[in-house]
FISETI-408123 format. One record per residue: x, y, z of N, C-alpha, C in turn; residue number from 1; residue in three letters. Coordinates in pm, whole numbers, plus 50000, padded with zeros to 5 digits. Layout:
BEGIN
ZAMI    n.xx    n.yy    n.zz   ca.xx   ca.yy   ca.zz    c.xx    c.yy    c.zz     k     r
ZAMI       X       Y       Z       X       Y       Z       X       Y       Z   NUM   ALA
...
***
This chain:
BEGIN
ZAMI    n.xx    n.yy    n.zz   ca.xx   ca.yy   ca.zz    c.xx    c.yy    c.zz     k     r
ZAMI   94494   14903   55847   94414   14808   55773   94384   14861   55633     1   MET
ZAMI   94358   14989   55623   94332   15048   55492   94456   15036   55403     2   ALA
ZAMI   94570   15060   55463   94695   15052   55388   94722   14909   55340     3   ARG
ZAMI   94687   14812   55423   94708   14671   55388   94598   14616   55298     4   GLU
ZAMI   94492   14693   55275   94380   14657   55191   94314   14525   55233     5   GLN
ZAMI   94283   14516   55362   94214   14397   55410   94071   14398   55358     6   VAL
ZAMI   94012   14280   55345   93877   14267   55289   93767   14279   55394     7   ASP
ZAMI   93799   14242   55517   93699   14245   55624   93770   14247   55758     8   ALA
ZAMI   93692   14267   55862   93748   14282   55996   93664   14204   56096     9   LEU
ZAMI   93730   14132   56185   93663   14069   56300   93718   14136   56424    10   PHE
ZAMI   93630   14194   56504   93672   14258   56629   93646   14159   56742    11   VAL
ZAMI   93754   14118   56807   93745   14019   56914   93674   14077   57035    12   ALA
ZAMI   93612   13990   57115   93546   14039   57235   93648   14091   57335    13   PRO
ZAMI   93606   14185   57415   93693   14237   57519   93659   14381   57554    14   GLY
ZAMI   93689   14416   57675   93657   14549   57726   93729   14658   57649    15   THR
ZAMI   93855   14634   57613   93932   14735   57540   93859   14777   57413    16   PHE
ZAMI   93813   14680   57336   93744   14711   57211   93603   14764   57236    17   PHE
ZAMI   93532   14705   57333   93393   14745   57356   93384   14891   57400    18   LYS
ZAMI   93479   14938   57477   93475   15077   57520   93505   15173   57405    19   THR
ZAMI   93554   15119   57295   93584   15200   57176   93495   15161   57058    20   ARG
ZAMI   93378   15104   57088   93292   15050   56983   93245   15156   56884    21   ARG
ZAMI   93213   15274   56930   93169   15379   56838   93282   15417   56744    22   VAL
ZAMI   93400   15435   56799   93517   15470   56718   93547   15360   56616    23   GLN
ZAMI   93541   15235   56658   93569   15124   56566   93465   15117   56455    24   LEU
ZAMI   93338   15136   56488   93233   15132   56385   93250   15247   56286    25   ALA
ZAMI   93283   15365   56336   93304   15480   56248   93423   15458   56155    26   ILE
ZAMI   93533   15409   56210   93652   15385   56127   93627   15277   56023    27   LEU
ZAMI   93557   15171   56060   93526   15065   55964   93440   15121   55850    28   ALA
ZAMI   93340   15202   55886   93253   15261   55783   93331   15359   55695    29   ALA
ZAMI   93415   15440   55756   93492   15539   55681   93579   15473   55574    30   ARG
ZAMI   93631   15355   55606   93720   15285   55513   93647   15174   55436    31   HIS
ZAMI   93513   15178   55441   93428   15080   55370   93473   14937   55399    32   ALA
ZAMI   93494   14910   55527   93545   14781   55570   93434   14704   55643    33   LEU
ZAMI   93381   14597   55582   93281   14517   55652   93342   14456   55778    34   PRO
ZAMI   93269   14467   55889   93322   14416   56016   93215   14337   56089    35   ALA
ZAMI   93260   14232   56156   93171   14151   56239   93224   14156   56381    36   ILE
ZAMI   93130   14156   56474   93162   14171   56615   93095   14059   56693    37   TYR
ZAMI   93134   14044   56820   93081   13934   56900   92963   13973   56988    38   SER
ZAMI   92932   14102   56997   92818   14145   57078   92735   14251   57006    39   VAL
ZAMI   92608   14256   57039   92513   14342   56971   92539   14491   56990    40   ARG
ZAMI   92620   14530   57087   92646   14672   57113   92707   14741   56991    41   ALA
ZAMI   92777   14668   56907   92841   14728   56789   92741   14765   56680    42   TYR
ZAMI   92656   14673   56636   92557   14713   56535   92462   14822   56586    43   PRO
ZAMI   92441   14826   56714   92354   14930   56771   92413   15070   56753    44   GLU
ZAMI   92547   15079   56739   92611   15210   56719   92664   15228   56577    45   VAL
ZAMI   92624   15139   56486   92663   15156   56346   92752   15048   56288    46   GLY
ZAMI   92791   14949   56369   92867   14837   56316   92780   14754   56223    47   GLY
ZAMI   92841   14672   56140   92765   14596   56040   92686   14480   56098    48   LEU
ZAMI   92756   14390   56167   92691   14265   56208   92757   14211   56335    49   ILE
ZAMI   92677   14146   56416   92733   14077   56532   92672   13938   56542    50   SER
ZAMI   92752   13846   56591   92705   13711   56619   92776   13665   56743    51   TYR
ZAMI   92700   13633   56845   92763   13589   56969   92660   13548   57071    52   GLY
ZAMI   92708   13520   57189   92624   13476   57299   92518   13581   57331    53   THR
ZAMI   92398   13535   57355   92292   13623   57401   92323   13657   57547    54   ASP
ZAMI   92365   13780   57571   92413   13821   57702   92302   13811   57807    55   VAL
ZAMI   92180   13845   57772   92070   13835   57868   92047   13691   57911    56   LEU
ZAMI   92060   13597   57818   92046   13456   57853   92161   13412   57944    57   ASP
ZAMI   92281   13462   57918   92396   13429   58003   92373   13482   58146    58   ALA
ZAMI   92319   13603   58157   92289   13658   58290   92184   13573   58361    59   PHE
ZAMI   92086   13524   58285   91985   13437   58343   92049   13310   58399    60   ARG
ZAMI   92143   13254   58325   92214   13134   58371   92291   13161   58500    61   GLN
ZAMI   92350   13280   58510   92421   13318   58634   92322   13317   58750    62   VAL
ZAMI   92203   13369   58728   92101   13368   58833   92061   13228   58875    63   GLY
ZAMI   92049   13138   58778   92015   12999   58809   92125   12935   58893    64   VAL
ZAMI   92249   12958   58855   92362   12904   58932   92364   12962   59073    65   TYR
ZAMI   92344   13091   59084   92346   13156   59214   92237   13097   59304    66   THR
ZAMI   92119   13077   59248   92008   13019   59326   92045   12880   59374    67   ALA
ZAMI   92107   12801   59289   92146   12664   59329   92247   12667   59442    68   ARG
ZAMI   92342   12759   59436   92443   12770   59542   92378   12817   59672    69   ILE
ZAMI   92290   12916   59662   92223   12965   59782   92133   12859   59846    70   LEU
ZAMI   92088   12761   59767   92006   12652   59819   92092   12537   59872    71   LYS
ZAMI   92225   12555   59870   92312   12457   59931   92399   12375   59838    72   GLY
ZAMI   92387   12392   59709   92471   12315   59617   92616   12361   59628    73   ALA
ZAMI   92707   12267   59619   92849   12302   59620   92890   12345   59479    74   ARG
ZAMI   92954   12460   59465   92995   12507   59332   93076   12403   59255    75   PRO
ZAMI   93160   12327   59324   93242   12226   59256   93158   12113   59199    76   ALA
ZAMI   93037   12094   59250   92950   11987   59201   92862   12030   59084    77   ASP
ZAMI   92858   12160   59057   92773   12209   58948   92842   12186   58814    78   LEU
ZAMI   92766   12148   58713   92826   12125   58581   92866   12257   58514    79   PRO
ZAMI   92962   12247   58426   92999   12363   58345   92892   12381   58238    80   VAL
ZAMI   92842   12503   58227   92737   12532   58131   92793   12621   58021    81   VAL
ZAMI   92772   12581   57899   92815   12661   57784   92693   12735   57729    82   HIS
ZAMI   92720   12842   57661   92611   12917   57598   92539   12828   57499    83   SER
ZAMI   92408   12838   57502   92328   12761   57407   92243   12854   57320    84   THR
ZAMI   92237   12980   57359   92157   13076   57283   92250   13184   57228    85   LYS
ZAMI   92246   13199   57098   92328   13298   57029   92237   13391   56952    86   PHE
ZAMI   92287   13510   56922   92205   13605   56848   92283   13666   56733    87   GLU
ZAMI   92211   13687   56625   92265   13749   56505   92193   13882   56487    88   LEU
ZAMI   92271   13992   56486   92214   14126   56471   92281   14191   56350    89   VAL
ZAMI   92199   14246   56260   92250   14308   56137   92201   14452   56129    90   ILE
ZAMI   92292   14543   56104   92257   14683   56083   92241   14704   55933    91   ASN
ZAMI   92117   14714   55888   92088   14725   55744   92133   14859   55686    92   LEU
ZAMI   92130   14966   55766   92179   15095   55719   92327   15088   55685    93   ASN
ZAMI   92403   15021   55769   92546   15006   55745   92570   14917   55623    94   THR
ZAMI   92491   14811   55610   92505   14723   55494   92482   14801   55365    95   ALA
ZAMI   92378   14883   55362   92350   14965   55243   92463   15064   55217    96   ARG
ZAMI   92513   15128   55322   92621   15225   55306   92748   15160   55251    97   ALA
ZAMI   92768   15033   55284   92886   14960   55234   92860   14898   55097    98   LEU
ZAMI   92736   14910   55048   92702   14852   54918   92687   14701   54923    99   GLY
ZAMI   92654   14648   55041   92641   14503   55057   92495   14461   55042   100   LEU
ZAMI   92475   14354   54973   92343   14296   54956   92336   14174   55046   101   ASP
ZAMI   92267   14185   55158   92258   14074   55253   92154   13975   55200   102   VAL
ZAMI   92193   13849   55180   92098   13749   55127   91975   13734   55216   103   PRO
ZAMI   91862   13709   55153   91736   13692   55225   91743   13580   55328   104   ALA
ZAMI   91818   13476   55298   91830   13364   55393   91901   13409   55521   105   THR
ZAMI   91998   13499   55509   92068   13551   55626   91975   13645   55703   106   VAL
ZAMI   91903   13730   55631   91808   13821   55696   91703   13744   55774   107   LEU
ZAMI   91658   13632   55718   91555   13551   55784   91607   13488   55913   108   ALA
ZAMI   91734   13460   55919   91793   13397   56038   91830   13497   56146   109   ARG
ZAMI   91833   13626   56113   91874   13728   56209   91773   13738   56323   110   ALA
ZAMI   91825   13760   56441   91740   13783   56558   91690   13926   56559   111   ASP
ZAMI   91769   14017   56505   91728   14157   56499   91790   14223   56377   112   GLU
ZAMI   91709   14305   56309   91755   14387   56197   91740   14532   56238   113   LEU
ZAMI   91849   14605   56232   91847   14747   56268   91836   14829   56142   114   ILE
ZAMI   91735   14916   56138   91713   15001   56019   91758   15142   56051   115   GLU
***
């Protein structure tokens, strides 16, 4: 990516990338490459920003579905539920290190700011 001089990076969700999140965040920072991720685990270890499904809310939905099935509902009769709660997490230390000025409107919308 450094050789190709890309402007930014999006890391797709998946176990392969998540298990290497520290390495990916370090490499992105080393090459001054702004990166966005789909889960909060990346900004927690130094990644710039994440925007994606609130995993705790998704787990809660699984519990609701499980309870309905245990009470006798047929899984085939249950509606498909899509995520309705998303979270935006910004690592301000990484933003400063990259020389990025995050607009106040974006900061105000963030669910969490990591200092």
